[in-house]
N, CA, C, O and CB atoms as a CASP TS submission, in Angstrom:
PFRMAT TS
TARGET T0000
AUTHOR 0000-0000-0000
METHOD Language model
MODEL 1
PARENT N/A
ATOM      1  N   UNK     1     -33.177  12.225 -47.645  1.00  0.00           N
ATOM      2  CA  UNK     1     -33.408  10.793 -47.504  1.00  0.00           C
ATOM      3  C   UNK     1     -32.086  10.050 -47.300  1.00  0.00           C
ATOM      4  O   UNK     1     -32.035   9.100 -46.519  1.00  0.00           O
ATOM      5  CB  UNK     1     -34.146  10.244 -48.737  1.00  0.00           C
ATOM      6  N   UNK     2     -31.038  10.456 -47.972  1.00  0.00           N
ATOM      7  CA  UNK     2     -29.749   9.784 -47.860  1.00  0.00           C
ATOM      8  C   UNK     2     -29.172   9.944 -46.461  1.00  0.00           C
ATOM      9  O   UNK     2     -28.613   8.998 -45.906  1.00  0.00           O
ATOM     10  CB  UNK     2     -28.770  10.329 -48.899  1.00  0.00           C
ATOM     11  N   UNK     3     -29.302  11.124 -45.894  1.00  0.00           N
ATOM     12  CA  UNK     3     -28.779  11.363 -44.549  1.00  0.00           C
ATOM     13  C   UNK     3     -29.531  10.496 -43.537  1.00  0.00           C
ATOM     14  O   UNK     3     -28.928   9.953 -42.612  1.00  0.00           O
ATOM     15  CB  UNK     3     -28.896  12.865 -44.172  1.00  0.00           C
ATOM     16  N   UNK     4     -30.812  10.373 -43.709  1.00  0.00           N
ATOM     17  CA  UNK     4     -31.613   9.545 -42.803  1.00  0.00           C
ATOM     18  C   UNK     4     -31.197   8.085 -42.900  1.00  0.00           C
ATOM     19  O   UNK     4     -31.090   7.410 -41.876  1.00  0.00           O
ATOM     20  CB  UNK     4     -33.112   9.689 -43.117  1.00  0.00           C
ATOM     21  N   UNK     5     -30.961   7.583 -44.109  1.00  0.00           N
ATOM     22  CA  UNK     5     -30.526   6.196 -44.297  1.00  0.00           C
ATOM     23  C   UNK     5     -29.165   5.969 -43.670  1.00  0.00           C
ATOM     24  O   UNK     5     -28.939   4.931 -43.049  1.00  0.00           O
ATOM     25  CB  UNK     5     -30.484   5.838 -45.785  1.00  0.00           C
ATOM     26  N   UNK     6     -28.250   6.921 -43.820  1.00  0.00           N
ATOM     27  CA  UNK     6     -26.920   6.789 -43.209  1.00  0.00           C
ATOM     28  C   UNK     6     -27.010   6.798 -41.684  1.00  0.00           C
ATOM     29  O   UNK     6     -26.280   6.075 -41.007  1.00  0.00           O
ATOM     30  CB  UNK     6     -25.996   7.923 -43.685  1.00  0.00           C
ATOM     31  N   UNK     7     -27.898   7.610 -41.161  1.00  0.00           N
ATOM     32  CA  UNK     7     -28.090   7.658 -39.719  1.00  0.00           C
ATOM     33  C   UNK     7     -28.612   6.323 -39.190  1.00  0.00           C
ATOM     34  O   UNK     7     -28.150   5.834 -38.159  1.00  0.00           O
ATOM     35  CB  UNK     7     -29.054   8.786 -39.350  1.00  0.00           C
ATOM     36  N   UNK     8     -29.554   5.752 -39.884  1.00  0.00           N
ATOM     37  CA  UNK     8     -30.112   4.454 -39.482  1.00  0.00           C
ATOM     38  C   UNK     8     -29.037   3.372 -39.545  1.00  0.00           C
ATOM     39  O   UNK     8     -28.931   2.550 -38.635  1.00  0.00           O
ATOM     40  CB  UNK     8     -31.312   4.070 -40.385  1.00  0.00           C
ATOM     41  N   UNK     9     -28.244   3.367 -40.608  1.00  0.00           N
ATOM     42  CA  UNK     9     -27.167   2.381 -40.737  1.00  0.00           C
ATOM     43  C   UNK     9     -26.149   2.570 -39.617  1.00  0.00           C
ATOM     44  O   UNK     9     -25.667   1.592 -39.047  1.00  0.00           O
ATOM     45  CB  UNK     9     -26.476   2.498 -42.120  1.00  0.00           C
ATOM     46  N   UNK    10     -25.821   3.815 -39.299  1.00  0.00           N
ATOM     47  CA  UNK    10     -24.876   4.085 -38.215  1.00  0.00           C
ATOM     48  C   UNK    10     -25.372   3.582 -36.878  1.00  0.00           C
ATOM     49  O   UNK    10     -24.607   3.010 -36.102  1.00  0.00           O
ATOM     50  CB  UNK    10     -24.599   5.561 -38.123  1.00  0.00           C
ATOM     51  N   UNK    11     -26.649   3.790 -36.605  1.00  0.00           N
ATOM     52  CA  UNK    11     -27.227   3.305 -35.352  1.00  0.00           C
ATOM     53  C   UNK    11     -27.213   1.781 -35.312  1.00  0.00           C
ATOM     54  O   UNK    11     -26.891   1.195 -34.279  1.00  0.00           O
ATOM     55  CB  UNK    11     -28.665   3.830 -35.179  1.00  0.00           C
ATOM     56  N   UNK    12     -27.549   1.145 -36.400  1.00  0.00           N
ATOM     57  CA  UNK    12     -27.555  -0.322 -36.437  1.00  0.00           C
ATOM     58  C   UNK    12     -26.150  -0.893 -36.227  1.00  0.00           C
ATOM     59  O   UNK    12     -25.982  -1.891 -35.527  1.00  0.00           O
ATOM     60  CB  UNK    12     -28.126  -0.818 -37.776  1.00  0.00           C
ATOM     61  N   UNK    13     -25.161  -0.268 -36.824  1.00  0.00           N
ATOM     62  CA  UNK    13     -23.776  -0.736 -36.649  1.00  0.00           C
ATOM     63  C   UNK    13     -23.355  -0.569 -35.188  1.00  0.00           C
ATOM     64  O   UNK    13     -22.727  -1.459 -34.614  1.00  0.00           O
ATOM     65  CB  UNK    13     -22.804   0.044 -37.589  1.00  0.00           C
ATOM     66  N   UNK    14     -23.698   0.561 -34.596  1.00  0.00           N
ATOM     67  CA  UNK    14     -23.356   0.797 -33.195  1.00  0.00           C
ATOM     68  C   UNK    14     -24.016  -0.232 -32.285  1.00  0.00           C
ATOM     69  O   UNK    14     -23.363  -0.781 -31.398  1.00  0.00           O
ATOM     70  CB  UNK    14     -23.770   2.206 -32.777  1.00  0.00           C
ATOM     71  N   UNK    15     -25.289  -0.494 -32.493  1.00  0.00           N
ATOM     72  CA  UNK    15     -25.996  -1.466 -31.663  1.00  0.00           C
ATOM     73  C   UNK    15     -25.468  -2.878 -31.860  1.00  0.00           C
ATOM     74  O   UNK    15     -25.433  -3.662 -30.911  1.00  0.00           O
ATOM     75  CB  UNK    15     -27.477  -1.429 -31.967  1.00  0.00           C
ATOM     76  N   UNK    16     -25.059  -3.211 -33.073  1.00  0.00           N
ATOM     77  CA  UNK    16     -24.553  -4.563 -33.316  1.00  0.00           C
ATOM     78  C   UNK    16     -23.212  -4.778 -32.632  1.00  0.00           C
ATOM     79  O   UNK    16     -22.938  -5.885 -32.169  1.00  0.00           O
ATOM     80  CB  UNK    16     -24.422  -4.823 -34.817  1.00  0.00           C
ATOM     81  N   UNK    17     -22.369  -3.755 -32.555  1.00  0.00           N
ATOM     82  CA  UNK    17     -21.090  -3.921 -31.865  1.00  0.00           C
ATOM     83  C   UNK    17     -21.290  -4.053 -30.361  1.00  0.00           C
ATOM     84  O   UNK    17     -20.538  -4.768 -29.699  1.00  0.00           O
ATOM     85  CB  UNK    17     -20.164  -2.743 -32.168  1.00  0.00           C
ATOM     86  N   UNK    18     -22.290  -3.376 -29.818  1.00  0.00           N
ATOM     87  CA  UNK    18     -22.600  -3.529 -28.392  1.00  0.00           C
ATOM     88  C   UNK    18     -23.089  -4.941 -28.117  1.00  0.00           C
ATOM     89  O   UNK    18     -22.720  -5.531 -27.102  1.00  0.00           O
ATOM     90  CB  UNK    18     -23.660  -2.496 -27.942  1.00  0.00           C
ATOM     91  N   UNK    19     -23.902  -5.489 -28.990  1.00  0.00           N
ATOM     92  CA  UNK    19     -24.434  -6.841 -28.811  1.00  0.00           C
ATOM     93  C   UNK    19     -23.336  -7.891 -28.876  1.00  0.00           C
ATOM     94  O   UNK    19     -23.442  -8.926 -28.218  1.00  0.00           O
ATOM     95  CB  UNK    19     -25.490  -7.136 -29.865  1.00  0.00           C
ATOM     96  N   UNK    20     -22.285  -7.653 -29.652  1.00  0.00           N
ATOM     97  CA  UNK    20     -21.198  -8.622 -29.753  1.00  0.00           C
ATOM     98  C   UNK    20     -20.420  -8.745 -28.445  1.00  0.00           C
ATOM     99  O   UNK    20     -19.783  -9.770 -28.203  1.00  0.00           O
ATOM    100  CB  UNK    20     -20.254  -8.231 -30.879  1.00  0.00           C
ATOM    101  N   UNK    21     -20.461  -7.736 -27.613  1.00  0.00           N
ATOM    102  CA  UNK    21     -19.754  -7.773 -26.344  1.00  0.00           C
ATOM    103  C   UNK    21     -20.496  -8.535 -25.265  1.00  0.00           C
ATOM    104  O   UNK    21     -19.958  -8.723 -24.173  1.00  0.00           O
ATOM    105  CB  UNK    21     -19.492  -6.389 -25.877  1.00  0.00           C
ATOM    106  N   UNK    22     -21.692  -8.971 -25.530  1.00  0.00           N
ATOM    107  CA  UNK    22     -22.489  -9.683 -24.543  1.00  0.00           C
ATOM    108  C   UNK    22     -22.238 -11.187 -24.649  1.00  0.00           C
ATOM    109  O   UNK    22     -21.878 -11.699 -25.709  1.00  0.00           O
ATOM    110  CB  UNK    22     -23.987  -9.368 -24.726  1.00  0.00           C
ATOM    111  N   UNK    23     -22.433 -11.865 -23.554  1.00  0.00           N
ATOM    112  CA  UNK    23     -22.255 -13.310 -23.530  1.00  0.00           C
ATOM    113  C   UNK    23     -23.319 -13.920 -22.613  1.00  0.00           C
ATOM    114  O   UNK    23     -23.818 -13.269 -21.695  1.00  0.00           O
ATOM    115  CB  UNK    23     -20.815 -13.690 -23.052  1.00  0.00           C
ATOM    116  N   UNK    24     -23.645 -15.149 -22.877  1.00  0.00           N
ATOM    117  CA  UNK    24     -24.623 -15.827 -22.036  1.00  0.00           C
ATOM    118  C   UNK    24     -23.939 -16.585 -20.904  1.00  0.00           C
ATOM    119  O   UNK    24     -24.597 -17.230 -20.088  1.00  0.00           O
ATOM    120  CB  UNK    24     -25.472 -16.782 -22.873  1.00  0.00           C
ATOM    121  N   UNK    25     -22.616 -16.500 -20.865  1.00  0.00           N
ATOM    122  CA  UNK    25     -21.868 -17.209 -19.838  1.00  0.00           C
ATOM    123  C   UNK    25     -21.314 -16.221 -18.828  1.00  0.00           C
ATOM    124  O   UNK    25     -21.022 -15.073 -19.161  1.00  0.00           O
ATOM    125  CB  UNK    25     -20.735 -18.036 -20.460  1.00  0.00           C
ATOM    126  N   UNK    26     -21.176 -16.667 -17.620  1.00  0.00           N
ATOM    127  CA  UNK    26     -20.613 -15.823 -16.574  1.00  0.00           C
ATOM    128  C   UNK    26     -19.424 -16.507 -15.930  1.00  0.00           C
ATOM    129  O   UNK    26     -19.139 -17.674 -16.203  1.00  0.00           O
ATOM    130  CB  UNK    26     -21.671 -15.486 -15.519  1.00  0.00           C
ATOM    131  N   UNK    27     -18.740 -15.779 -15.082  1.00  0.00           N
ATOM    132  CA  UNK    27     -17.580 -16.303 -14.377  1.00  0.00           C
ATOM    133  C   UNK    27     -17.709 -15.951 -12.902  1.00  0.00           C
ATOM    134  O   UNK    27     -18.093 -14.835 -12.553  1.00  0.00           O
ATOM    135  CB  UNK    27     -16.256 -15.741 -14.972  1.00  0.00           C
ATOM    136  N   UNK    28     -17.389 -16.897 -12.051  1.00  0.00           N
ATOM    137  CA  UNK    28     -17.321 -16.659 -10.616  1.00  0.00           C
ATOM    138  C   UNK    28     -15.895 -16.979 -10.200  1.00  0.00           C
ATOM    139  O   UNK    28     -15.394 -18.069 -10.475  1.00  0.00           O
ATOM    140  CB  UNK    28     -18.378 -17.526  -9.815  1.00  0.00           C
ATOM    141  N   UNK    29     -15.242 -16.033  -9.539  1.00  0.00           N
ATOM    142  CA  UNK    29     -13.853 -16.233  -9.120  1.00  0.00           C
ATOM    143  C   UNK    29     -13.641 -15.597  -7.762  1.00  0.00           C
ATOM    144  O   UNK    29     -14.380 -14.694  -7.369  1.00  0.00           O
ATOM    145  CB  UNK    29     -12.866 -15.643 -10.156  1.00  0.00           C
ATOM    146  N   UNK    30     -12.635 -16.066  -7.048  1.00  0.00           N
ATOM    147  CA  UNK    30     -12.342 -15.481  -5.747  1.00  0.00           C
ATOM    148  C   UNK    30     -11.128 -16.112  -5.107  1.00  0.00           C
ATOM    149  O   UNK    30     -10.420 -16.909  -5.723  1.00  0.00           O
ATOM    150  CB  UNK    30     -13.530 -15.618  -4.834  1.00  0.00           C
ATOM    151  N   UNK    31     -10.899 -15.744  -3.859  1.00  0.00           N
ATOM    152  CA  UNK    31      -9.774 -16.246  -3.083  1.00  0.00           C
ATOM    153  C   UNK    31     -10.303 -16.764  -1.748  1.00  0.00           C
ATOM    154  O   UNK    31     -11.119 -16.109  -1.100  1.00  0.00           O
ATOM    155  CB  UNK    31      -8.694 -15.136  -2.870  1.00  0.00           C
ATOM    156  N   UNK    32      -9.840 -17.925  -1.347  1.00  0.00           N
ATOM    157  CA  UNK    32     -10.211 -18.485  -0.051  1.00  0.00           C
ATOM    158  C   UNK    32      -9.116 -18.117   0.942  1.00  0.00           C
ATOM    159  O   UNK    32      -7.936 -18.383   0.715  1.00  0.00           O
ATOM    160  CB  UNK    32     -10.412 -20.043  -0.129  1.00  0.00           C
ATOM    161  N   UNK    33      -9.530 -17.501   2.048  1.00  0.00           N
ATOM    162  CA  UNK    33      -8.584 -17.141   3.107  1.00  0.00           C
ATOM    163  C   UNK    33      -9.081 -17.663   4.448  1.00  0.00           C
ATOM    164  O   UNK    33     -10.272 -17.917   4.629  1.00  0.00           O
ATOM    165  CB  UNK    33      -8.381 -15.607   3.167  1.00  0.00           C
ATOM    166  N   UNK    34      -8.149 -17.817   5.383  1.00  0.00           N
ATOM    167  CA  UNK    34      -8.521 -18.222   6.735  1.00  0.00           C
ATOM    168  C   UNK    34      -8.818 -16.967   7.568  1.00  0.00           C
ATOM    169  O   UNK    34      -8.657 -15.853   7.069  1.00  0.00           O
ATOM    170  CB  UNK    34      -7.386 -19.076   7.396  1.00  0.00           C
ATOM    171  N   UNK    35      -9.246 -17.124   8.818  1.00  0.00           N
ATOM    172  CA  UNK    35      -9.590 -15.951   9.641  1.00  0.00           C
ATOM    173  C   UNK    35      -8.449 -14.946   9.828  1.00  0.00           C
ATOM    174  O   UNK    35      -8.698 -13.776  10.116  1.00  0.00           O
ATOM    175  CB  UNK    35     -10.048 -16.413  10.988  1.00  0.00           C
ATOM    176  N   UNK    36      -7.205 -15.395   9.665  1.00  0.00           N
ATOM    177  CA  UNK    36      -6.058 -14.493   9.795  1.00  0.00           C
ATOM    178  C   UNK    36      -5.694 -13.808   8.485  1.00  0.00           C
ATOM    179  O   UNK    36      -4.778 -12.985   8.448  1.00  0.00           O
ATOM    180  CB  UNK    36      -4.862 -15.255  10.310  1.00  0.00           C
ATOM    181  N   UNK    37      -6.412 -14.144   7.398  1.00  0.00           N
ATOM    182  CA  UNK    37      -6.141 -13.528   6.107  1.00  0.00           C
ATOM    183  C   UNK    37      -5.166 -14.296   5.240  1.00  0.00           C
ATOM    184  O   UNK    37      -4.866 -13.860   4.129  1.00  0.00           O
ATOM    185  CB  UNK    37      -5.624 -12.165   6.314  1.00  0.00           C
ATOM    186  N   UNK    38      -4.664 -15.420   5.708  1.00  0.00           N
ATOM    187  CA  UNK    38      -3.749 -16.238   4.912  1.00  0.00           C
ATOM    188  C   UNK    38      -4.543 -17.027   3.879  1.00  0.00           C
ATOM    189  O   UNK    38      -5.652 -17.485   4.156  1.00  0.00           O
ATOM    190  CB  UNK    38      -2.925 -17.194   5.818  1.00  0.00           C
ATOM    191  N   UNK    39      -3.968 -17.186   2.682  1.00  0.00           N
ATOM    192  CA  UNK    39      -4.669 -17.930   1.632  1.00  0.00           C
ATOM    193  C   UNK    39      -4.685 -19.413   1.971  1.00  0.00           C
ATOM    194  O   UNK    39      -3.795 -19.920   2.654  1.00  0.00           O
ATOM    195  CB  UNK    39      -4.005 -17.699   0.253  1.00  0.00           C
ATOM    196  N   UNK    40      -5.725 -20.105   1.476  1.00  0.00           N
ATOM    197  CA  UNK    40      -5.885 -21.532   1.735  1.00  0.00           C
ATOM    198  C   UNK    40      -5.735 -22.268   0.408  1.00  0.00           C
ATOM    199  O   UNK    40      -6.620 -22.206  -0.447  1.00  0.00           O
ATOM    200  CB  UNK    40      -7.271 -21.844   2.407  1.00  0.00           C
ATOM    201  N   UNK    41      -4.628 -22.954   0.242  1.00  0.00           N
ATOM    202  CA  UNK    41      -4.386 -23.756  -0.959  1.00  0.00           C
ATOM    203  C   UNK    41      -5.066 -25.103  -0.813  1.00  0.00           C
ATOM    204  O   UNK    41      -5.078 -25.681   0.274  1.00  0.00           O
ATOM    205  CB  UNK    41      -2.870 -23.938  -1.213  1.00  0.00           C
ATOM    206  N   UNK    42      -5.636 -25.610  -1.908  1.00  0.00           N
ATOM    207  CA  UNK    42      -6.240 -26.930  -1.897  1.00  0.00           C
ATOM    208  C   UNK    42      -7.618 -26.991  -1.260  1.00  0.00           C
ATOM    209  O   UNK    42      -8.108 -28.079  -0.957  1.00  0.00           O
ATOM    210  CB  UNK    42      -5.349 -27.863  -1.196  1.00  0.00           C
ATOM    211  N   UNK    43      -8.253 -25.839  -1.051  1.00  0.00           N
ATOM    212  CA  UNK    43      -9.607 -25.835  -0.468  1.00  0.00           C
ATOM    213  C   UNK    43     -10.624 -26.210  -1.535  1.00  0.00           C
ATOM    214  O   UNK    43     -10.499 -25.803  -2.690  1.00  0.00           O
ATOM    215  CB  UNK    43      -9.952 -24.443   0.143  1.00  0.00           C
ATOM    216  N   UNK    44     -11.619 -26.978  -1.151  1.00  0.00           N
ATOM    217  CA  UNK    44     -12.691 -27.346  -2.083  1.00  0.00           C
ATOM    218  C   UNK    44     -13.772 -26.266  -2.030  1.00  0.00           C
ATOM    219  O   UNK    44     -14.260 -25.916  -0.955  1.00  0.00           O
ATOM    220  CB  UNK    44     -13.291 -28.759  -1.734  1.00  0.00           C
ATOM    221  N   UNK    45     -14.144 -25.735  -3.216  1.00  0.00           N
ATOM    222  CA  UNK    45     -15.162 -24.691  -3.326  1.00  0.00           C
ATOM    223  C   UNK    45     -16.305 -25.252  -4.156  1.00  0.00           C
ATOM    224  O   UNK    45     -16.077 -25.819  -5.225  1.00  0.00           O
ATOM    225  CB  UNK    45     -14.581 -23.375  -3.967  1.00  0.00           C
ATOM    226  N   UNK    46     -17.543 -25.097  -3.670  1.00  0.00           N
ATOM    227  CA  UNK    46     -18.713 -25.602  -4.376  1.00  0.00           C
ATOM    228  C   UNK    46     -19.616 -24.438  -4.758  1.00  0.00           C
ATOM    229  O   UNK    46     -19.921 -23.575  -3.935  1.00  0.00           O
ATOM    230  CB  UNK    46     -19.481 -26.629  -3.510  1.00  0.00           C
ATOM    231  N   UNK    47     -20.039 -24.427  -6.019  1.00  0.00           N
ATOM    232  CA  UNK    47     -20.963 -23.431  -6.554  1.00  0.00           C
ATOM    233  C   UNK    47     -22.295 -24.131  -6.793  1.00  0.00           C
ATOM    234  O   UNK    47     -22.342 -25.149  -7.483  1.00  0.00           O
ATOM    235  CB  UNK    47     -20.411 -22.774  -7.878  1.00  0.00           C
ATOM    236  N   UNK    48     -23.377 -23.599  -6.231  1.00  0.00           N
ATOM    237  CA  UNK    48     -24.699 -24.219  -6.344  1.00  0.00           C
ATOM    238  C   UNK    48     -25.671 -23.241  -6.992  1.00  0.00           C
ATOM    239  O   UNK    48     -25.764 -22.087  -6.574  1.00  0.00           O
ATOM    240  CB  UNK    48     -25.223 -24.665  -4.954  1.00  0.00           C
ATOM    241  N   UNK    49     -26.394 -23.698  -8.008  1.00  0.00           N
ATOM    242  CA  UNK    49     -27.423 -22.891  -8.654  1.00  0.00           C
ATOM    243  C   UNK    49     -28.657 -22.852  -7.770  1.00  0.00           C
ATOM    244  O   UNK    49     -29.188 -23.896  -7.390  1.00  0.00           O
ATOM    245  CB  UNK    49     -27.770 -23.447 -10.056  1.00  0.00           C
ATOM    246  N   UNK    50     -29.113 -21.652  -7.444  1.00  0.00           N
ATOM    247  CA  UNK    50     -30.318 -21.519  -6.622  1.00  0.00           C
ATOM    248  C   UNK    50     -31.547 -22.006  -7.372  1.00  0.00           C
ATOM    249  O   UNK    50     -32.484 -22.520  -6.762  1.00  0.00           O
ATOM    250  CB  UNK    50     -30.512 -20.064  -6.187  1.00  0.00           C
ATOM    251  N   UNK    51     -31.550 -21.848  -8.698  1.00  0.00           N
ATOM    252  CA  UNK    51     -32.723 -22.219  -9.496  1.00  0.00           C
ATOM    253  C   UNK    51     -32.821 -23.720  -9.728  1.00  0.00           C
ATOM    254  O   UNK    51     -33.908 -24.291  -9.638  1.00  0.00           O
ATOM    255  CB  UNK    51     -32.689 -21.506 -10.829  1.00  0.00           C
ATOM    256  N   UNK    52     -31.687 -24.369 -10.028  1.00  0.00           N
ATOM    257  CA  UNK    52     -31.726 -25.784 -10.411  1.00  0.00           C
ATOM    258  C   UNK    52     -31.138 -26.721  -9.365  1.00  0.00           C
ATOM    259  O   UNK    52     -31.294 -27.939  -9.461  1.00  0.00           O
ATOM    260  CB  UNK    52     -30.993 -25.974 -11.699  1.00  0.00           C
ATOM    261  N   UNK    53     -30.473 -26.165  -8.377  1.00  0.00           N
ATOM    262  CA  UNK    53     -29.787 -26.941  -7.325  1.00  0.00           C
ATOM    263  C   UNK    53     -28.610 -27.762  -7.865  1.00  0.00           C
ATOM    264  O   UNK    53     -28.077 -28.611  -7.151  1.00  0.00           O
ATOM    265  CB  UNK    53     -30.781 -27.875  -6.640  1.00  0.00           C
ATOM    266  N   UNK    54     -28.200 -27.521  -9.112  1.00  0.00           N
ATOM    267  CA  UNK    54     -27.020 -28.186  -9.653  1.00  0.00           C
ATOM    268  C   UNK    54     -25.775 -27.595  -9.015  1.00  0.00           C
ATOM    269  O   UNK    54     -25.727 -26.401  -8.720  1.00  0.00           O
ATOM    270  CB  UNK    54     -26.961 -28.052 -11.195  1.00  0.00           C
ATOM    271  N   UNK    55     -24.766 -28.436  -8.801  1.00  0.00           N
ATOM    272  CA  UNK    55     -23.538 -27.964  -8.166  1.00  0.00           C
ATOM    273  C   UNK    55     -22.337 -28.237  -9.050  1.00  0.00           C
ATOM    274  O   UNK    55     -22.329 -29.165  -9.859  1.00  0.00           O
ATOM    275  CB  UNK    55     -23.348 -28.624  -6.801  1.00  0.00           C
ATOM    276  N   UNK    56     -21.325 -27.405  -8.872  1.00  0.00           N
ATOM    277  CA  UNK    56     -20.014 -27.598  -9.503  1.00  0.00           C
ATOM    278  C   UNK    56     -18.979 -27.395  -8.414  1.00  0.00           C
ATOM    279  O   UNK    56     -19.146 -26.551  -7.533  1.00  0.00           O
ATOM    280  CB  UNK    56     -19.780 -26.604 -10.721  1.00  0.00           C
ATOM    281  N   UNK    57     -17.921 -28.165  -8.478  1.00  0.00           N
ATOM    282  CA  UNK    57     -16.887 -28.097  -7.453  1.00  0.00           C
ATOM    283  C   UNK    57     -15.528 -27.887  -8.108  1.00  0.00           C
ATOM    284  O   UNK    57     -15.251 -28.418  -9.184  1.00  0.00           O
ATOM    285  CB  UNK    57     -16.883 -29.379  -6.590  1.00  0.00           C
ATOM    286  N   UNK    58     -14.690 -27.107  -7.444  1.00  0.00           N
ATOM    287  CA  UNK    58     -13.320 -26.904  -7.886  1.00  0.00           C
ATOM    288  C   UNK    58     -12.431 -26.807  -6.657  1.00  0.00           C
ATOM    289  O   UNK    58     -12.921 -26.735  -5.530  1.00  0.00           O
ATOM    290  CB  UNK    58     -13.193 -25.632  -8.774  1.00  0.00           C
ATOM    291  N   UNK    59     -11.136 -26.805  -6.878  1.00  0.00           N
ATOM    292  CA  UNK    59     -10.161 -26.717  -5.793  1.00  0.00           C
ATOM    293  C   UNK    59      -9.298 -25.485  -5.998  1.00  0.00           C
ATOM    294  O   UNK    59      -8.918 -25.173  -7.127  1.00  0.00           O
ATOM    295  CB  UNK    59      -9.285 -27.996  -5.722  1.00  0.00           C
ATOM    296  N   UNK    60      -8.982 -24.776  -4.906  1.00  0.00           N
ATOM    297  CA  UNK    60      -8.140 -23.588  -5.025  1.00  0.00           C
ATOM    298  C   UNK    60      -6.713 -23.989  -5.394  1.00  0.00           C
ATOM    299  O   UNK    60      -6.246 -25.087  -5.092  1.00  0.00           O
ATOM    300  CB  UNK    60      -8.149 -22.780  -3.710  1.00  0.00           C
ATOM    301  N   UNK    61      -6.044 -23.048  -6.063  1.00  0.00           N
ATOM    302  CA  UNK    61      -4.657 -23.311  -6.437  1.00  0.00           C
ATOM    303  C   UNK    61      -3.730 -22.955  -5.275  1.00  0.00           C
ATOM    304  O   UNK    61      -4.202 -22.712  -4.164  1.00  0.00           O
ATOM    305  CB  UNK    61      -4.270 -22.513  -7.709  1.00  0.00           C
ATOM    306  N   UNK    62      -2.437 -22.921  -5.513  1.00  0.00           N
ATOM    307  CA  UNK    62      -1.465 -22.640  -4.462  1.00  0.00           C
ATOM    308  C   UNK    62      -1.571 -21.256  -3.874  1.00  0.00           C
ATOM    309  O   UNK    62      -1.036 -20.997  -2.796  1.00  0.00           O
ATOM    310  CB  UNK    62      -0.104 -22.830  -4.986  1.00  0.00           C
ATOM    311  N   UNK    63      -2.256 -20.359  -4.564  1.00  0.00           N
ATOM    312  CA  UNK    63      -2.442 -18.992  -4.073  1.00  0.00           C
ATOM    313  C   UNK    63      -3.836 -18.773  -3.490  1.00  0.00           C
ATOM    314  O   UNK    63      -4.217 -17.641  -3.190  1.00  0.00           O
ATOM    315  CB  UNK    63      -2.196 -17.998  -5.194  1.00  0.00           C
ATOM    316  N   UNK    64      -4.602 -19.867  -3.329  1.00  0.00           N
ATOM    317  CA  UNK    64      -5.941 -19.780  -2.773  1.00  0.00           C
ATOM    318  C   UNK    64      -7.000 -19.304  -3.740  1.00  0.00           C
ATOM    319  O   UNK    64      -8.119 -19.003  -3.325  1.00  0.00           O
ATOM    320  CB  UNK    64      -5.926 -18.890  -1.617  1.00  0.00           C
ATOM    321  N   UNK    65      -6.677 -19.227  -5.027  1.00  0.00           N
ATOM    322  CA  UNK    65      -7.601 -18.731  -6.038  1.00  0.00           C
ATOM    323  C   UNK    65      -8.458 -19.851  -6.628  1.00  0.00           C
ATOM    324  O   UNK    65      -7.992 -20.976  -6.812  1.00  0.00           O
ATOM    325  CB  UNK    65      -6.832 -18.031  -7.144  1.00  0.00           C
ATOM    326  N   UNK    66      -9.715 -19.525  -6.921  1.00  0.00           N
ATOM    327  CA  UNK    66     -10.613 -20.455  -7.627  1.00  0.00           C
ATOM    328  C   UNK    66     -11.337 -19.693  -8.714  1.00  0.00           C
ATOM    329  O   UNK    66     -11.444 -18.468  -8.673  1.00  0.00           O
ATOM    330  CB  UNK    66     -11.633 -21.125  -6.648  1.00  0.00           C
ATOM    331  N   UNK    67     -11.838 -20.445  -9.697  1.00  0.00           N
ATOM    332  CA  UNK    67     -12.566 -19.830 -10.814  1.00  0.00           C
ATOM    333  C   UNK    67     -13.523 -20.838 -11.432  1.00  0.00           C
ATOM    334  O   UNK    67     -13.139 -21.963 -11.752  1.00  0.00           O
ATOM    335  CB  UNK    67     -11.584 -19.297 -11.886  1.00  0.00           C
ATOM    336  N   UNK    68     -14.768 -20.422 -11.594  1.00  0.00           N
ATOM    337  CA  UNK    68     -15.769 -21.206 -12.305  1.00  0.00           C
ATOM    338  C   UNK    68     -16.080 -20.461 -13.594  1.00  0.00           C
ATOM    339  O   UNK    68     -16.400 -19.273 -13.557  1.00  0.00           O
ATOM    340  CB  UNK    68     -17.066 -21.431 -11.436  1.00  0.00           C
ATOM    341  N   UNK    69     -15.992 -21.132 -14.716  1.00  0.00           N
ATOM    342  CA  UNK    69     -16.331 -20.518 -16.006  1.00  0.00           C
ATOM    343  C   UNK    69     -17.798 -20.669 -16.271  1.00  0.00           C
ATOM    344  O   UNK    69     -18.288 -20.219 -17.307  1.00  0.00           O
ATOM    345  CB  UNK    69     -15.522 -21.139 -17.151  1.00  0.00           C
TER
END
């Protein structure tokens, strides 16, 4: 009986640590480039939710990078 209880506790601890690594938030990031492959600084990037049609806008940095949290 003791071994079975320890096994159950071990499984629960393992599953709880996996659950802690999950998040309900996501990140979208990327780089804006022109047709020649050069980065585009100061470009406006818009992210639109397909489900709600809500939008968020950001501007690329000097290296053409953008990120939505």
